[in-house]
N, C-alpha and C positions, 0 to 999 in steps of 0.2 A: 476301726478310731481313725481319724484321718485330720491331720495338724496343720497350721497355719505359723508360720514365725512372723514375729513383727521387731522391728526396729526402730528405736525412739529415744531422744533425748529428753530427758525429765528433768537433768539438771545441768548445766552453763557451769563447766568445771573449775571455770575461773574465778568466777564471782561467788558459785553456790547458789544460784537463783533457780528455785524451782519453779519450772515453767508446767502453768494451769492448762496451758489451752494442750501440750502434747498430753497432758494427762487427761484431759476430756477426752482427746482421740481414742487413748487406750482403752477408756472406758464406753466409747463408742463401737470399737471392735470387739470388745468383750458382748455387748448388747446384741449385735448385730450375730454373733455366734448362737448366742442363747435364742434368741429367735429363730433363726434356721434351723436348729435343736428340736425345737418344742414344732417345727413345719411339717403336718406329713406329707405334704405336696413336693418339699424340695429336700431331695436327700432321703428318702425315706429310708430307717433302719439304718442310721449313719449318723456318727457321734463326729463333731468338730470339735477339735483342740485348740489349744494355741500354746506358744513359747514369748517370750519379750525379753528383748536384751536392749539395755538403755546403752547408748553410745557415747553420750555426754559431750555433744557436739564436736568427736574429734574421729579425723580417719582412721586410727590406729584403733581404737575402739571400737569403730563399723567392721574393719577386717578381722579383727578378735572375734565379733560377733557372728561373725560370718561362719567361721571357721567352729566356732560353739557350739551353732546349730547345725552346721552339717555334721558334725562330727558324733552329734547325738544327743547333746545338751549337757555333757559331763567333761569336756575336754575340748581341747583345741590341736587338732590333730589332721592334719591337711591330708584330701585325696583316701582318708578311713572313716567310717561308722563304728563305733568304739561299741556303742551299746544298743543296744534292741529297745526301737522306738516306734510308735505309729509313723505312719507312709506319711510323711512331709509331702503337701499338697502344694506350696509356695511359699513366697515370700512378701508381706507387705511391709515397705518402707525404702528407705529413710525417709523424712523429711526436706533434708536438704540437699540438694542436686550434687553437691562435690562428693558425699557421703555415699551416695545413689550410684552416682559415676564407678567410686572403688568397689561395690558391689554389686553394679550391673556386670563389669567386666570379668569376676570371678564366678557370679552364678552363670554367666551367658557360656561359660566353659562346661558346665554340669547340664544345660538346657533346661534350670530350674526356675520356674516363672516367676516373674516378680513386678510387683505392683507399687508405684510409689503415688501418693496423696498430695503432694506437697512440692515434689523436685521437679522445676517446671524448666532447667536450661534445654535449650534447642539443641545441643550435642545429643542428647539421650534417645532423639529421632532416627539417629545413626543406626539401622539395624542390622547392618554391618560388623561393628563395632561392637550393639549391644541386642544382639536377636532374640535374649527371654525377657527385655524390657518391658513394662506397659505401665501408663500411670491415669488415673482419670483426673487430673489436673491438666488443663491446657497448655500448650509450650507456651515459652517465651517468645516464640516468633510471632504467635497472633496477641501476647501483651504488646508485644513492642510495636504492634501495627495499631492495635487502639490505643495506648496511649498517644503515641505518633497523630492520633485521628483525635484524641483530646485535646491536648495541645494545639491543635489547628483549628479545633471548635471552639478554643476561647481566646482565639487571634494572638497567641502567644508567640514570636517569634525571636525572644533571646530566650533561651534557657540553659540553667546550669543543670551535670548531671552528676550523681553522686552514686557511687556501687561499691560495694565490698570486694575485696581483692580474691576472691574465688571464683572457680568456674561459673555458678546463679550469677554472678554479679558480673563478672566481667564480658561474659556473652551476653548476656540481655542488655548491658549499657552498648554495647558494637552495635548488636541489633538494633536497638531502638535509636541510637544515635545515627543510624544509616535510613530510620526511617524519617526521622524528624528533620533530616536534610533534604530527602527527597519530596516532601510535604511543601518545603519552600521555609522552613526555618532555621535558625542558626542556633549553632551550642555554643555557649559563653566560656563556661570552663567543664572537664572533665578529670574528678578527683576519684581518688578510690580510697576506701576505709580500710586499712593496714589492721588484720585481724592478728599478724604475731605482734603487734605492740599493744602493751598495757590500755594506753591513752588513746588505739583507733587512730591515733594521727589527729586527733578533734582539734586541738590548739590552730594548726595548720588550715584545717577545713572548714572552722569558726571563721578565720579568718577570710580566706577565698572567698566562703559566703556572705560575709559582709561588704566585702569592699566592692562585691560584682554587682553591676547594677541590674542582674537578671533577678526578676523576683518572683520567678516560677522557678524550683526545684524539682528534677525527678531523681527519686532513690530509689534501689535497685539493692534489697538488703534485708536481713533479718532483723526483728526487732532490739535483740540481745548487743547483735554488730552494730545497729546504728544508737542504742542508747547512751554510750558515754558521747556522742558527737551532741546529742540532744540537749545533754547534760550540760556541755559546755556553753552551747549556744546560749542556754538559760543564765549560768552566771554572767555570761557577757552582754546579755539582754540582747540578741538578736532578736528581734519579731518582724513581723510586718511581711514576713514570705510567704508565698504562696507554696505549699508542697504537695507534690504528686506522689501518692505511694504507691510501690508493685504490692501485687496478691502477698506477699510476704511478711508486710507488717501494717495494711490498710485496716486491720480489723484488730491490732493487736491490744489486748487487754495491759499488757507490760506498759506502754507506750500511752494509754488512754487515761493516764490520770492528770487530777487538775492540777499538778506541779507543773506539769508541760504543757499544759493550756495555752499560756501565753505564746509559746513556741509554733505549737503545731495547730494552733484554732483555725478552723476552715480547710483542714486538710483534703485533698481528694484524691481518691486513686480505684484502683480494680483490687476489687475482693472474688475470689471464687464463690461461684453461685451455688449457693447452699438450696438445699430441700429438706422437706418434715422428714422429720423421725418421731412415728407415733411414739408416745409413752417413753421418750426417753428422760426425760425431764425426771420424770418419777422413781426412774429406775436410777439418775443420781442420787436423789434425795434419800433413797433407800438404801444407799451406801452405806457399809461400816464395817473398821477394822476388825470389830470383834469376830463377825460372820469371814471375814477372810484372813485371819490370823498371818497365815504365809504372804501376803501381799504388802511387801516393803513398799511398793509408790504408795499404796491407799495411807500408810500410814506416816511417809513423810506429805502426802498432801492435807495429810491432819492436824499433822505439826502447823504446817506453816499458816493453814486457813482459822485454827485458833490457837495459835500463839502459848502451844504446850508442846510436854514432851513426854515421850513412852517410855518406861520403865524396860532396861534391857538387862538380862543375865548379866551380871560381872561389871556393870557401870554403875555409878551413883551420880545423881544429879545435883546441883548446887543447890543451897539451900534457896529458898523464895523461885524455886524456878515450877511453873503451876504444870502438873500432872498432868496428861491426857486420862480420858474414863473411858472414851468410847460411845459416852451418854452426851456429847456434847451435841446441841440441832443447829442443824444449816441455817435453818431461819429464814434469810431473804436471798442467801447466797445462789441460787439456782431459780430465785422468784420470777425475773426478768429474764431468765435465760433465753437467748437465742441461738440457733443451732446454726456454726461457723462453718463457712466452704470447706476447712479441710477436715473437719469434724464429718462433715456428710461424706466426703470423699473415701474418708476411712470406711465407713458404714456401706458405702458403693462399690468398693474395692471389695472386701467379705460377699459381698452378694455375687460382684464377680467373678471369685473363684468358685463360687458353690456352684455356681449355674453349667462352669468349664467343667468341674466334677461331675455333676449332673449328666453332663454328653458324653464324659467318659464311661464313665458307671453304666449308661443305658447300653452305650455302644458293645460294653462287655456282655451285657449280659443277653443281647440279640445273637450275639455271636457265641453263646457257652448254653445249650441245654440245662435244665436245673440236672436230668440224671447221668450229666458226666460228670466224673470224680475232679475233671481237669482243671475246670472252673472254680474250685474252692476257693482258691487263691486272688478272686479277681480283686481284692481292694490293695493287692501289691503293684502300684502303681508307679509306673517312668514318668520322669519329669518331665520329657518331650510329648510322652502321651497330651497332659496337663497342657503343656504349652501349644501344642495344635490345637487344643479346642478353645484356648483360649484365644485365638486370633480369630476364631469365627463367633464367640458367644454374642448374644443378641438377647437380650431382657426390656421389660417396662419395668420403669421405677413410679416411685409412689406416686410422685408427682406426675405420673400418666407420657414420660418422655422414654424417649428409644436412648438405652445405654450400648453401645459399641464400641470397639477399638479400629481405628481406621490401618491400613497397611503399617505405619510407621509407630504403632501403638500407642496412637494419640486418641482422645476424645474429643467429641465436638467441643467447640472453642465457644464459650458463654460465660461472660464474666456480667458483675454488680458493680455498678461505679457509686462507692460511697462519700459519702461527705459528714465529718467529725463533728459535731453540733453539740452544745451544750442544751441537756435537758431542764425543763424548770426545778427537778429534783437536785440540781448541780451537779449531775454527773453527764459523760463525754459518751456520746452517741452518735453507732454508725450510721448514718441515715442513709437509705437506699435514693439516689436520684437520677439513676439511668442502669442502661446496660448495655451491652457489646457482646453481638452474636454473630460469630465469624461463620455461621451457616446459611443467614438470613440473606435475603438478595440486596443485590447490590442497593446503597442508598436506605436501607432498612438496617444498616449493620450497628451504627452508632446512634445510639439516642439518651438525652439526658433532659432533664427540666432544669435552668437555669434559675428560673426563679426561687426553685425551692435550696439553692447551695447557700450557704453563709459562709463567708470568706473571714479573711484574717480580720481583726479587730472590729469585728461586727459589721462590714460593709456588703451591703447587697447587689452591687452592681461588679459586676468582672474584674479582677484586678487588669492592670495593662504590665505586660512584661516586653518591654523592645529595649531595644539597644539604642534607637534614636526616635524622635518622633515624627511622626506623619508627614508628608509633603503636602501638604496645602494644593489645590487646583492651582493653575499657574505656574508649579513649580515642578522639577524633575529631580529624582532622585541620583546623586553622583556617588561612586565608588569613592570610599577613600581606600589607598594603598595600603596594604598591610594587613586590614582588618576582613573579618567576615562581611559576606555581600550585605546582612542585615543593620550594618554600621554603615551609615551614610549621609552625606549632608545634602541639603536643598539648594538648588541653585533655579534662579530664574528661568524662565523660558526665553531663546532667542528672539528677537527683535522678529515679527509676522509668524511666531509657532503659539500654540497654547497645550496645555494638559488640561484635561477637561473632569478627571477624576483625581481621588486624590491616591499616592504614591505613586504618581506614575513613572515609568523608567523612560520614556522616549516622550518630547513632545512633538505635536505634531502641528503640521502649516496647514493654514486654512485652505477652504476651497478658493480658484481662484474669483469667486464673486462675493466673499467675503474677508473681512479681517478681523482680528485680534481685539478682545477687549481691553481697556484701561490694565485691568486684574491679570489678565493674557489667562481666562479659565473657560470662556468659551469665543466662538466666533459670530460676530454681527455682521448682517448683512450689509455691504458699502452703501455708500449714497451713489444712486444713480443721478447722472448729470446729461442734459442735453438741454437745448433752449426749447423750453415749451411755451404753451400758449398763457399758462396760470400765471407765469413770473412776471415780474413788473416790464422785464426787459423784454419778453418776447409780446406781450400784452403792447407795451408800446410801439415796437416795429411792426405788430399788425395794422395796430390803429393808422400808423403812417404810410404804410403800404397801403391799404385800404382806402383811406382819405385823398394818399396821392394820385393814385391812379384814376379816380374822379376829375383832375385837374385835367387831363390832357381832354377827358372827355366833355368837358366844360368846355375849352378851348376850342374842341372841335365843332362845337352847336353855336359858337360864337362865330368861327369859320363860314360854317354852313350858312348861317343867317344873314352874312356879309358877304356873301362869297361874289357878289356882282359889283361891291366895291373895289378901285383900281389895286390897291395894296394886296389884297387876293388874289385877281387875277394876274399880277406881276409876280406871286410868288408859287406859282405851280400849284392851283388848289388838289389836284387829286394825289399829286407827290405830298401834300401836308396834309392830307387826311390819315394818307395811308402811314406819316411819321407819327402822327396823333395816337395814333389807335396803336403802334409799336410802341410807342412810348406808354401807355393805360397797360400794355401787355407784361412793360420792362418794369414797372410798380410792383405788379400783382405776380409776378415771376419770382418775388423774395419771399412770397406765403410756404412756397414748397421749401424754401432750407429752415422754416418756423414748424417746431410740434415732432414727434418721436417719429425718427429716422428708419420708416417702415421698406424694408426691400425695395417694393417700386417705390419708391418717393427718391429711394437713391439713387436707382437706376435712370431716372427721367430730371431731376432736378437741375443738375448742370448742363444735360442736353438743352431741356428748355430755356434756360439761361442764356445758354450759348446761341441758340437756334433766334431767340427774340431781341437778343440785343443786334446778333447780326442782320437783321432786317432794320432793329432801326438804326442802326451806323450806316448799313449800306443806303437807307433812302436818304440819310445827309448827305453823304458820299454823291449820290444822282443829283442833288440838289446842286450841289457844290460844281459838277461835272458841266451840268446843265446851263450854270450860268456860266463859265468861263468859257463853253463853247460858243455861247450866245453873243459875248462879246469879242471874241476871237471871228467870231463868221462877219463880221461887219467890215471886215478889212475887205480890199476887191482883192478879186480873185481866189478869195481865201475857199478851199475844199470843205473846211467846215461846217457849208449850208447844207451839206447833205445829212450832219448828224443836229441837225436842230428839232430832229420832230420829238414826239413824246416816246415813242419806243425807245430811244437810247436809256431813259431811265430804268424803265421797265427793264431792259438788259442786262445793265448794271445792277439792278438791285436782284433780278433773278439768280448771275453769274456768281454773287456776291454769297447769298444765302444758297445756290448750290454747294460751294465748295466747303462751306461751314456744316452743311448735311453730309457731305463725304466724310468728312474730320468725325463728327459723332456715331456715323456708322460705323465708320472703322473703330473706334474707341468701342461702341459697346458691342462690337463681335470679338473683337479681342481681349480687352480684359474692361469688363463692365464694375461700374462700383457698386457694391454693397456694403451693407451695415456692420459695423464690428464693434464690438468692447474694449475699448482701450483703456487697459490698468496700468500702463509705464508712465504715463503723463504727469497723474496725478496721484501719489500714493494715498489708497484708501479711498478715492473715488473713481467707479465706472464712466466711462466719458463713453454714452453710446453715439459714435459717429458714423459717416458715410464715411469709406475707404474709397478714393478716388480711384484706383484699380490699377490704370498706369497714371504716375504723375507727367510721365511728359504728354500723354493725351488733352491732359487739361490743361497742361501749360501751352499745349500748341494751339488747342481751341481761344483761349486767352488772348495770346498771341495773334492769331489771324486777327483778332478784333482789334488789338494794338494797329495792325498794320493797316487795317481799313479805315480806322480813326486817325491815322496818320497821312496817310492817301488824302482825304479828307482835308484836313489840317493845309497840308501840304497845296492842293488846289485853291481852297480858300484862300489861302496865305498870296497865291499869285493871282488873286484878283480882288486882289486889298483897292485899287486903283477905280474902282468903279465910283459913279457920282452918290455924291455926298449926299444927296436927298434917298438916292436906294442904294443901299451898300449891305444889301445880306451877306455876302461875304465875310464881312468884319465880322457879322454876329457870330457865323458858322466857324471862323478862327476861332472867335473866342471860345467857344462850344466847345470842339474838339480838343482847345488848348486845356479845358476843366477838364475835360473826361477821360483825357488822358492823365492828366496830375492826379487825381483819384485811382487810377489803378495802379500808377506807378507807387504814390504812398501805399495802396495796399498789400503790394509785395511784401515789402519789409515787416508792416503791421501784423501780417497773416504769418508769418513766421515766429513772430514774437508773442503771439498770442498764445493762449492753452484752453481746450475745452469747449464750452459753447461758445467762448467769445471770440473765438474764430470763425465760426459761425456768423455771429452777429456780429463781426467785422466785415463778411462778405456781403451781408445784408445792408449795409450802411455804406459800402462802396456800392452795391448795386441802387440804391436809393438816391445815395448823391450826384454818381455819374449819370443816372435818369433827369435827376430836377436841372442838373450842367445843363444840358440838351434842352429841356424845356423851357427853362428859363431864358438863356441866350437865344434864340433862335425864335420864340415866338411870345416872349414878354412886351420886345419892342414893338409888334405889328398890333397886340392887344391895345397898348398903351394909346397908340396912335386909334385905333378902332374908337375906343371908350371914351378917352378922354382929351383929343386930338383930331376931331373929324374932319377939322378944316384943313389938315395934312392928306387925307385920304384923298385927293382929288388927282384927278391925270394932270394937270398943269404943273403941281406940285410935283408931282413923279415925275415929269418933262424936265423942270425946270426953267424957269421963265429965262426967255436970253439966251440960250443954252444950246442954239443951233445946231452947233457940232456934236451935240449926244441925244438928239433926239430921236435921230435914226435909232441908235442902241436901243433906246427905250422902247420905243417902239417893235422893233425886233423881240426884243424880252418880252412883252408883254403877249404878242403874237403867238411866241415859241409856248409861254406859259400856260395860253387858251387853249 
């Protein structure tokens, strides 16, 4: 016969509450042992027995129990086995981490294997300190990661932590806090449930929980330890909190009572994964103290469950006390029974020991021939042998899952996520709403059905647990000194920046071609501005330019029709035609400044303007020079007679235009104009304009035109003493004066204008200066031709009775022809 020892807490010695859960765990152990003993394939011809010791949730009782079991079950004498008992295969227990640590330290010295079914402290994974410890429940390391994922899954960023001040609670809360902070959430408070105090420090804890704005509270504690805190919360009517339960109380029957429903309603927690134990309910219903009169635990359970007392020798029950008979019926006690994680883990632990023993005995039998007498005591096992087999044990459970221990003595982490809900019968149920499987592939470890969860106060929406309200788009989070990062204030984004999602840490600048909206939550395309054909200003300028360009052509037709008349012949008809064509081109060149400034348009528009106006002004200059030379050449012995031919005008025009051409070619080759997007002039508007490349080259070109106009003005001014009936120099003087006035006015106007109005100003200057030349030079001649034809005679041009001037007129007419 081989035996297993179990250490459990059936009574909590401070308040003498019988723990149904641990009694159920004990019955699961007995059930598993009986099931194995009746199984011919597992440990054949071997009978398993058991010893059970109640630690009463105390470390002193746990140490006493270990010595009692190791000494033979009848005394506590360290290092001695005083009574002959069946070989001890190992220890199952304890349920608490603190007691398990104490037991593991002593059992590790003797290399006795120990399997806990509920001790989850991560300290127990240290194989150096606890070389013989195993467990069928996952380590708190996995639970801490899972709870942190649960907090993140529900978008809780402000969480309170509550833990018992023992190894289990403090180690778990430390790991959970680290995982929560790593996930980006913050901890509102960390408080300990003081086990050393009768009230568990419940008044202080209740005050902290009630005053905190954290709605989610994670609790690492046993149900008995947490009970006084729940009672204090109920007394002070602290409700509406979202409780997150660790596996030690997430399925607690002690707390799942209707009286605590207002406080714990909607609790969500991690529960130890449970599996099927066939026929276990029938086994529980078949329990009866009459069949096992020495089972004190069953008698205590019977008294607690049926509210009666057993008669014991030497004791007298008070009057009115109900006597236990053993005939009481369980009725519905186990009718809605569900196998809880702890119970299932006890069941699995017994099987783990059985398979390890099977491996040890199989190896011994193979090494010992039946004919050899030295193998007769093959049942005398050494604890280290069982420990060695425990490390490699691997078997399939009844739910067809692999069961094994890793190098730290831990099993694969698997949790059920449960939610406390009220059934239609008015009882509290622990409904499975998800799972956490640490061995699953990434992205599938945590699964939960949010719609199936019922929260506090009957809410179906996930409650908020945040320190500060989320910052809407257009704002950013600003840290508050001295408080965690989850507590912040929302400040508007600075001018020119946006935030386009909730809880932005930083504001972003919009791209150069966009600007923030009024709400600063998105970037909007900037208005693109240029002098277009479609807008009224552009359309008006285009119409004016095209219409104006037809006037010189009309005048040219008029001159062509009346070219034989004296006034046309006297004004150098070929030069006048060239001037009229250039004036028409001046009107048309303004069209290059209207419309989208493409690269080729930017490259040519100022050059075209400069060349056309150079031709126009040089024609005027040539006319002026010819007039001056014609009148100066009449003086005796004047050398200017040789310069009165028509070639002089073409030389003046060609030379003037060539110099302008050289300036433009130098400009285009060194720093040509190009289109650019100006975002500096007017905030929020992109001005598409032509950058002149070299402003100096532009002003040199414009300055050269001014020089030509100034020379023409000077020559015309010198010729102002011409005969009254033929005084073209006077008209040229007025035209050059108007031309120069327009462009001198353009300089300050262009510097003060912005965007498309700068271009419009230049177009207006082109049109105005061209009209000035056209009107001042050709309007008087057209008036005479059309309305005063009597003045368009040779006699009128010569001036009757003015013989002293006849020769001058004749010379001028000959020169013009």
